[in-house]
N, C-alpha and C positions, 0 to 999 in steps of 0.2 A: 498295129492295133490303133484305131482312131478313138481318142478319149475326149469326153465332154470337158470343155474348159471349166465347167462348174463342179467337176469332181473334187473330192476332198483329199488332201495329202494326209496319208496315214503313216508313212515311213519316209525318212530322208534317204538319199543314196548311201550315206555312211552307215545308217542302221541296217539297210538291206544287205550291204556288203558284209557287215559284221555277222548277220544271221547266216548268210550262205557260207562264209568261211567256217563257222562253227558246225553247220550242218554237214558240209562236205567232209570236214575233218572227222566228224563222228562216224560217217559212213565208212571211211577208210579204217577207223579204229574198230568198228564193229566187224568188218570183214576179216581183218587180220586177227582180231581177238577170237572170233569163232574158229579160225584155223587152229588156234592153240587149244580151244575148249574141248574139241572132240575129233577123233581121227576122220570121221565122216566129212568134216568141214576142212580138212587139211588142204585139199586142192585149191582153196581160196588163197593160200599163201603164194601160189604161183603168180597172182596178180601183182605181187610185190617183188618178184624175182626169186621166189623160193622161201623155204622156212627160215633160213639164216637171216636173209634180208628183212623178212617180215618181223622177226624178233628184234632186229636192230632198229627198224623204223618205228615200230609201234609206240614205244615210250616217248620218242621225240615228237611224234605226231600228237601224242597225248598232252605233252607240255605245251605245244603250239596251240591246241584247241583250248586248253585251260586258260591260257593268256587271253585269248579272244572272248572266251566265255565270261571272264572277269570283266572285260570291257562292256559286254552286253549286260551283265548284272548291274554294273554301275549306271548304264543308260536307262534301264527299265525298272529298277528296284522300287522306286517311289510310286510308279504307276501300278505296281502289283501289291500294294498294301491292302490286306483284306479289310472289308467293311461289313457292317450289319446287313447291308443290301446284298453283298456278295454271298454271305452265308444263307440268306433267304433264297437267292438264286440257286445255290447248290442243293438246298432242301427240296426244290421244285424242278430239279434237272430232268426228272422223268417226263415232264410236259415237253421239254425241249427235245428229248430223244424221240418222243411221239410225233414230232414235227409241228407242234403248236407252241410257238414262242411269242405269240402276240400278247399274252397276259403275264409274261415273265417280268420280274422287277427291272426297272430301267438300269442300264449299265453304263459305266464310263468307257474309257478306251478299251479296257479288258473286262471280261465277265468273270464270275467266280470260278468257273471251270478253268479258264486260261490262267488265272492267278494261282490256283492250286497246282496246275501243271508246272508253272514257273518255279514255285518253291520246292516242289518234289524234285525237279531237275537240279536245283541248287544243291539239295541234300545229296543226291546221287553223284553230282560232280565232285563235291568235297570228299565223299567216300572213295570215289575212283582215284582222285589225285593222291590222297594220303596212302591208300592201300597200294597204289601204283608205285609210289616211292619205296615202300617197304619191300616190294618184290623185284625192284630194279637192281638186281645183284651186280650188274656191270658197273654201276655207279655207287651203290651203297651196300653195306654188309651188316644189316641188323641181325639180332639173334634169330636162330632158325624157327623158334616159336612164333615170333612176330611175322616172319616170312610166310609161314603156313596160315596164320590168321589173315594176313594181308591178301593171300591168294583166294581165300574163301570170300572175304568181304568184296574183293575186286570182282569176282565172278557174279555174286549176287547183285551188286550195284549195277554191273554192266547189263545183266538181264533186265533189271528194273528200268534202266535208262532206255534200252532198246524198246521195251513195251511202251514207255512214255512217248518216245519219238513216233512210233507207229500210230498211237492214238492221236498225237498232234497232227500227223500227216493226214490221217483219215478224216479228222474233224475239219481240216482246211479244205479237203475235197468235198466233204458232205455239205458244208455251208457255202453255197454257190456265191462266187464273187470274192471269196477270201484270198485265193491264191494270187489274184492279180495285184493285191495289196503288196505282196512281197516281191512280185516281178516288176511292177511299174511304180509302186509307192502310193497309188491312189485307189480310192473306192468311190462308188457312186453315192450320191446323197440318199437315194432310196435304201441302199444297203446299210449305210450308217444309221439312218433313222429307224430301220427295223431291228437291227442287231445291237446297236450301241447308242440308244436314243439320248442318254445324258451327255455322251461325248459329242454327238451331233449338235446338240444345243450349245455346248461349250464352244465349238469351233465356228459355228455359224451365227451365234448370238440369237437364235430363234427359240 
């Protein structure tokens, strides 16, 4: 793909690698987790060598993803602090959904929806990690009551996380020009000016 040298860098190679490691890890966890969730999904376990291997690998992949998610959180947490402008953006998100984003409040590197998605993902990840430890009986032996509670919380948080990731992927496809930012690290000036005007001014000085 030929890119204009005037394009703006949105993500560094390290940030993109961090994102894809977390994303791919989550896909593996979702597939193996669904195999345990309902018998109809059990054939997904064959992707991991069968039910036994899926159960062995699932928690270790979870720990691996959690580590890189923490790195991603540390990278982006300050950029996702909610502001009054973000709350105004969220209150008018219907205009965005209708395809008219020209009068939306000016946004920095991330808009209110992206920030809400970020913090919802953080909450889900904390719940998944804590509940995952409670039900990892090969390594830990908490009281059976906590194991049962952990199993319920883990399932609910996993479903919520899957929904968030699907919304995230759909939004990236829906807003043309977004996916290239995570593939190549750059966006066009026109894209930045339309969708993140405050960030555009910040990085260009205009």
